[in-house]
C-alpha positions as CSV (number, residue, x, y, z in Angstrom):
1,M,3.9,7.9,-23.1
2,S,4.5,5.3,-20.3
3,S,1.0,4.2,-20.7
4,E,2.1,2.6,-24.4
5,S,4.6,0.4,-22.7
6,L,2.9,-2.7,-23.5
7,H,4.4,-5.9,-23.2
8,V,2.2,-7.5,-25.9
9,P,0.7,-6.2,-29.0
10,R,-2.2,-4.1,-27.8
11,E,-4.4,-6.2,-30.2
12,V,-4.4,-9.3,-27.9
13,L,-5.1,-7.6,-24.8
14,S,-8.8,-7.7,-23.4
15,A,-10.4,-4.1,-22.8
16,E,-10.2,-5.4,-19.1
17,A,-6.6,-5.9,-19.1
18,R,-5.8,-2.6,-21.0
19,M,-7.8,-0.4,-18.7
20,L,-6.1,-2.1,-15.5
21,H,-2.8,-1.4,-17.1
22,Y,-4.0,2.3,-17.5
23,A,-4.9,2.4,-14.1
24,I,-1.7,0.8,-12.8
25,T,0.7,2.9,-15.0
26,S,-1.2,6.0,-13.7
27,L,-1.0,5.1,-10.3
28,K,2.6,4.3,-10.4
29,E,2.9,8.1,-11.9
30,E,1.0,9.7,-9.1
31,L,3.3,8.0,-6.6
32,D,6.3,9.0,-8.2
33,A,4.9,12.4,-8.2
34,A,4.2,12.5,-4.5
35,D,7.5,11.2,-3.5
36,W,9.0,13.8,-5.8
37,Y,7.2,16.7,-4.4
38,R,8.0,15.4,-1.0
39,Q,11.5,15.2,-1.6
40,R,11.5,18.8,-3.2
41,A,9.6,20.0,-0.2
42,D,12.1,18.5,2.6
43,D,14.9,20.2,0.5
44,T,13.8,23.6,0.0
45,E,14.5,26.4,2.5
46,E,11.8,28.7,1.4
47,A,8.6,28.1,3.5
48,A,5.7,29.3,0.9
49,L,7.4,27.2,-1.6
50,K,7.3,24.1,0.9
51,R,3.6,24.3,1.8
52,I,2.7,24.4,-2.1
53,L,4.9,21.3,-2.6
54,L,3.5,19.7,0.0
55,H,0.0,20.8,-0.9
56,N,0.7,19.1,-4.6
57,M,2.1,16.0,-2.7
58,R,-1.4,15.5,-1.2
59,E,-3.1,16.1,-4.1
60,E,-1.0,13.5,-5.9
61,M,-2.1,11.1,-2.9
62,E,-5.6,11.9,-3.5
63,H,-5.1,10.8,-7.1
64,A,-3.5,7.7,-6.2
65,A,-6.1,6.8,-3.6
66,M,-8.8,7.2,-6.5
67,L,-7.2,5.1,-8.6
68,I,-6.7,2.4,-6.1
69,E,-10.3,2.7,-5.6
70,W,-11.1,2.1,-9.0
71,I,-8.6,-0.6,-9.4
72,R,-10.5,-2.4,-6.3
73,R,-14.1,-2.0,-8.1
74,H,-12.6,-3.5,-11.3
75,N,-10.2,-6.4,-10.4
76,A,-11.5,-8.9,-7.8
77,D,-7.9,-10.2,-7.0
78,F,-6.6,-6.6,-6.0
79,A,-10.1,-6.3,-4.1
80,G,-9.4,-9.6,-2.0
81,H,-5.9,-8.4,-1.0
82,L,-6.9,-4.7,-0.1
83,Q,-9.4,-6.5,2.1
84,T,-6.9,-8.8,3.7
85,Y,-4.3,-6.0,4.2
86,L,-5.9,-2.4,4.6
87,F,-7.2,-0.6,7.6
88,T,-6.0,-2.9,10.3
89,D,-3.3,-2.8,12.9
90,A,-2.4,-6.4,13.0
91,P,1.3,-7.1,11.6
92,I,1.5,-7.2,8.0
93,V,3.8,-10.1,7.6
94,G,1.5,-11.9,10.5
95,I,-1.7,-11.4,8.1
96,E,0.1,-13.3,5.2
97,Q,1.3,-15.5,7.3
98,A,-2.1,-16.5,9.0
99,A,-3.4,-16.4,5.2
100,E,-1.3,-18.6,4.1
101,A,-1.7,-21.1,6.7
102,G,-5.5,-21.2,6.1
103,A,-6.9,-19.0,8.6
104,A,-10.6,-17.8,8.5
105,D,-9.8,-14.4,9.7
106,P,-6.1,-13.5,8.9
107,R,-6.1,-10.4,10.5
108,G,-7.6,-11.4,13.6
109,A,-5.1,-14.4,13.8
110,A,-2.3,-12.1,13.0
111,R,-3.2,-9.7,16.0
112,D,-3.9,-13.0,18.4
113,A,-0.5,-14.4,17.3
114,A,1.4,-11.2,18.1
115,G,-0.1,-11.1,21.7
116,A,0.9,-9.0,24.4
117,D,4.6,-9.1,23.5
118,A,4.2,-7.7,20.2
119,V,7.0,-5.5,19.1
120,P,6.8,-2.7,16.7
121,G,8.3,-4.2,13.4
122,G,6.8,-7.6,13.8
123,G,9.2,-9.2,16.2
124,V,8.3,-11.0,19.7
125,T,10.1,-10.5,23.0
126,I,10.1,-13.1,25.5
127,G,8.7,-11.3,28.3
128,S,10.6,-9.4,31.2
129,L,13.6,-11.4,32.3
130,K,13.5,-9.3,35.8
131,G,12.5,-11.1,38.9
132,G,9.5,-13.4,38.9
133,R,10.9,-16.6,39.5
C-alpha cells in the first residue's frame, strides 16, 4: 500500500503529518487514475467504452478536487499557495515573480505586468513593427 511508504517511522510523525500524507498520497492516486482513464479513452475505438472511461476519469477528478479542498482546510501553507495561484487568468509565472518581489496583490501585479502585449505562454511582444513611426 503506497500510503505506508513513509520516509520516517510512523511513531515519530504527528497526527497532522500522517493525515496530510494520507491526503497527498490519495491525491496522487486519484490523479494517476484520471490520467490512466483519459489515456485509455483516447486509445479506444469503441464509443460506449470511451464514454464510460471518460465518465470514470471525471469521477477521479472529483475525488482529487475533494482532497485538494481537504488539504486547503487543514494546511495553511497549501491554503496560501492555492489562494495565490488558483482561479485567476493572470500569468502563473508572473504571479510567482510578483509574490517574490513582495507585491501586495501578486495576481493583480502579474496581470498588470503582462499588459496588452501579453502572449499566451507568458511571453511579451514589443508591439507591432508595421507603420506608426
